[in-house]
N, C-alpha and C positions, 0 to 999 in steps of 0.2 A: 279678363274682359272687364272693364271698368264702367259704372253707371255714369250718368252725366255729373250727378253730384260729386263722385269720386274724382272723375276727370277734371272739374271745377275746382277741388281743392289740390290736385297735384299740380295743374297748372296755373291756378289765378285768373282763370278766364272762362267766360259763358258762352264761348264762341264756338263749341265741340258738343255734339250730341252723346257723345261716349268715347271710349278708346280702349287700346289693348295696351296693357305694360308688359314689355319684354323684359323680364328681369337680367336675363344673361347678356343683355346690350350693354354698352357703354359709350363714351365719347373720349376723343384724345386730340392732342395738338397734331396735325399731320405734319407742319414743317420740322417740329421737334423730332418727330418718328424719322422724318427722313434724315436728317441731320444725324441721327443715332445710328442709323443704318450706314451713312457714310464712313462714320468713325469707326465702326466694327470692321468695315471693308478694309479700311486704310490699316488698322490695327493687325488684321489677318495679312498683310503684305500686299493687297489687291492695289490697284490703281484705278483713279477716277479721273477722266479728261472733260474739263468742262469748256464750254463754248467753242465746240469742234463737231457739230452732230455729223454722223454717219452719213454719207450721200449714196453709199453703194456697198455689196459684199458678193464675194464669189468662192468658189472652192479652187484653192490652188495646192497640189503637192501635198495632198492629204490634209491640209489646214485651210481654215477660214480665215480671208482676208477681209478686212472691213477698211473702208477707205474715207477720209474726209477731206476738207479742201486743203488742210495742213499737212497730212500725212496718213499714214495706215499702220495697222496692226494685225495681228494674225493670232490664232488659237486653234487649239484641236476641236472645241465646242464652240458653238455660237447660240444665243438666243436672243430673239429679235422681240421686245417687249415696249414698242413705242405706241401702241394704243392710239388714241385720237391724232396723235402727233405724226404717225407712219408717213404721210405723204406732204407735211408742212414743209420741211427743210429741202427736201430731194425727191422728186417724183419718181425718181428711178430705184428707190430703197427697195421697198416691196410693193409695188403697185395693186397686185391684186388683193394684199391685206389691208392696202390704205383704203380701198374702195368697198370693202364689206363692212366698215363701220362708218356712222355718221356722226362728223366732230359738230358738236352742238355746244355753243359758248354759254358758260354757267358764269354768273356773277356772284361774288361774295361779299359781304360786308360787316364791320365790326362798329357797334355803336361806340359812345364813349362810355365808361364806367357808368352803371347804373347806380342811383343812391341807394343807400342801406334799406330803407323803407319800401322801395320799388324791389329791390332784392328779395326780401322778405316774403313777397306776395306774388311775385313773377316767377313760376317754377321753382319755388322754395328749396325742392330736393336737389337742385340742380340737374334735373334729368335733361337729356337732348330730346328732343320733341319732331315730328314731322307727322305729316296727314296724307290725305287721300287725293288733295286735289291735282287735277292736272297740272296746274301752275303751282308746284308743292310748296307749302307752307311749313317752315322748318327754323328749329333754333336751339341754341345751346349757350352757355356760358363759357368763357375762358377763365384763365386763372385770375385775371385782373377785374372779372365782373363786368367784363363788356358782353353784350349780346350779340352773337354771330349768328348772321341770318343771310338771306339772298333773295334774288329774285330774276326776272328775264326783261328784257326790254327790246321793242322793236321800233324800225324808223330813225330817221336821220337826226341829227343833233347831239347835244353833249350826254350821251348815255349814262355816263356815272351819277351827273345831276339830277337828270331825269328819274333815274333808278331811285336815289334818295329820297326822293318826294314821294314816289310810289310805295316805298317801303316803310319809310315812316308813317304815312297814313295807315298802312296796314298794322303796323305795330301798335298804335294809338287805337284802333278799331279793336285788335284783339285783347290789347291789355290797357283799358282807359286809365289806369293807374300809373303807367309808365312816364305821364307827363311828356315835355319836350324831348324831341329824339334829334339827334345829330350823330353824324358818322365819324369816326376816327381814320378808316380804313376801307377801301374798295379795292377789290381784285376780280381778276376773271381769269379763265382756262378752258380748254375743251374739254369736254364730257364725250367719251365714245360710245354711242349708242348702236346697237344691232336691231334688226328688224324683230327680234322676237326676245329681246331683252336678255339674251345668254350670250356668254363669251366664247370665243372662237378660239381652237387649239390647233397647231398644225406641226406637221413635220416638214422641214424644209431640205432635208438631205441628212448625210451621215453625221450624226451627233449635232443637228441642227434641228432648232424648234422656234417656233413663234407663236405668239398669241395676241388678241385684242378683245375690245368690247368690255369695258368693265362698268359701263353702263351706270355710272354714278357709284360704284361701289367698290372703287380701286383700295382705299385703305385697307379694309380687312381682306378682301378677296386676293390682292397682291402678294400679300405676307404668306397667305397659304399657298399660294400656287408657288411662289419661290422656292419651297421646299419639295414640291413635285417635281419641279424643274430640274432641282439640283440632283433628284434621283434619276432622270431622265439621262442627263450629261454623264451620270456616273455608269450608266449602261443597265440601270434596271429593266426586268423586262415589261412590256407595255400592260401586261395584265396586273401588275403592282402600281400602276398609276393611276390617279385620280383625273385622269387627263383624256377626254374622249375626243381623239383625233378627227379631225376632217380637212377635205380639202378647202383652200379658199373659195368663196362664193361672193364674189363682187356684186354689188347692189345694181340693178340695171337703170341706167340713165342716172349715175350717181351724180354727177356734176350739176344737172338741173335740179335734182332733188335737195342736195345741200343748200342752192340757193332759195328754194322753198319753203325748207324746214323752220325757218324762223316764224313764217305765217301761220305755222300750227298753234303758236301763242294764242292767237284769237280763238281759234276752235277751243281749246282747253279754256280759256276763260269764259267762252259762252256756255261750255258744259257744266263748269264749275258754277255759273250763276244759276243754271237751271237744277243744279245737284245731282246731276246724272254722272253715274260711275263710268 
């Protein structure tokens, strides 16, 4: 646990009352990680099919057949690991799994590289930071001294431009020494949220498994789960797996709640303003 003075020294900001330093944590470039994993798959003789989303799968002649618009492949075992995108390309892929997770659009952005003076006082140890806001405040450096952060925005209009204004104001409020803030990159993607913020693991048939619900923790979680699912398809007994299997449990009125989910941002902002956990 960190006092206010210790937190100020670590982050270079007076914005937080205190903090917790998790010395076992860290941060990485997730795109570089994905490319590295893909390279290893290819080196091991695996094949990766891009721009051909799966639209359905079924059991045929003791094998699993996965179909896309361009063709189909088959295999002895099957793992469905499509998380928040399970229902985005095909409503028939795994509808029960698609409806047990709420896709929430997450925006990320990277500033222009910070000046050396700013970098020496803003998180000088280059730790990744996040806090307990409902509308999460977070930041980390990339290798080029860009500050990678993000936020959320609701309503019509040019959302990237609106978000730039909101997050720039936030960064200047948290770190006044940052100066003028501009952004080189803005991107987004779906985060798969579950009602209890825990992932879901399923048996889909002989040698077939599925999972969803990363809840914003996919980078570390999916790497660990990959090893467990490899054991599953190799026939390890369930008692040896760190996978509590359940049946899919679709969220009631999923379609309606998905349309209403972005409005929760207003609730989070109100709670944050009142400092209610």
